[in-house]
C-alpha positions as CSV (number, residue, x, y, z in Angstrom):
1,M,110.3,98.3,100.7
2,R,108.0,95.3,100.9
3,F,104.8,95.5,98.8
4,N,102.0,93.3,97.7
5,R,103.1,90.3,99.8
6,D,100.0,88.3,98.9
7,G,100.4,88.6,95.1
8,F,104.2,88.1,94.9
9,P,105.6,85.9,97.6
10,G,109.3,85.5,98.2
11,D,112.2,87.9,98.2
12,W,111.8,90.5,95.4
13,H,114.0,93.4,94.7
14,L,113.2,96.5,92.6
15,Q,115.5,99.1,91.1
16,V,114.2,102.3,89.5
17,V,115.8,102.8,86.1
18,K,113.9,105.9,85.0
19,I,110.9,108.0,86.0
20,V,109.5,110.8,83.8
21,G,106.5,113.0,84.1
22,G,104.4,115.8,82.8
23,N,101.4,117.8,83.9
24,R,98.9,114.9,84.1
25,D,101.0,111.9,83.1
26,A,104.0,110.0,84.3
27,A,105.9,106.8,83.5
28,S,108.3,104.5,85.3
29,W,110.8,101.9,84.2
30,I,111.9,99.5,86.9
31,S,114.1,96.4,87.0
32,M,112.7,93.6,89.2
33,T,114.5,90.6,90.5
34,D,112.2,87.9,91.7
35,A,112.6,85.2,94.3
36,D,114.3,82.9,91.8
37,G,116.9,85.6,90.8
38,T,115.2,86.2,87.4
39,V,115.6,89.9,86.3
40,Q,112.7,91.5,84.4
41,P,111.8,95.0,83.3
42,G,108.5,96.6,84.3
43,L,106.9,99.6,82.7
44,S,104.1,101.6,84.3
45,F,102.1,104.6,83.0
46,F,100.3,106.9,85.4
47,E,97.3,109.2,84.8
48,I,97.2,112.1,87.3
49,D,93.9,113.7,88.3
50,E,93.1,117.4,89.1
51,R,94.0,116.8,92.7
52,N,97.5,115.5,91.6
53,M,96.6,112.0,92.8
54,V,97.2,108.9,90.7
55,A,93.9,108.1,89.0
56,R,94.9,105.1,86.9
57,I,98.0,102.9,86.4
58,S,98.7,100.8,83.4
59,D,101.4,98.2,84.0
60,F,103.2,96.2,81.3
61,W,105.1,93.0,82.3
62,P,107.4,91.0,80.1
63,E,106.0,87.6,81.1
64,P,102.3,86.7,81.4
65,Y,101.2,85.3,84.7
66,E,97.9,84.3,86.4
67,L,96.7,86.9,88.8
68,P,95.4,85.6,92.1
69,A,91.6,85.3,91.9
70,R,91.1,87.7,94.8
71,R,92.7,90.5,92.8
72,A,91.0,89.9,89.5
73,H,88.6,92.7,90.0
74,L,91.5,95.2,90.0
75,V,92.8,94.2,86.5
76,E,91.8,94.7,82.9
77,R,93.8,92.5,80.5
78,Y,94.8,93.5,77.0
């Protein structure tokens, strides 16, 4: 699967480690290998609305990075 080509150039590989869910919440743990071969975990928490659609995603990454300016309106930093 190729995703978000603009934000993450190069050859990335993702492996799902674990996915869990409940009625209105879900979480995923993935292992990412970036274009340089660095392996990093990624954690995502999902809020599900009354139509069973993802209403909000909160991602946690191990390394801070600068988001491309054109995507800044999509992110709230903690």
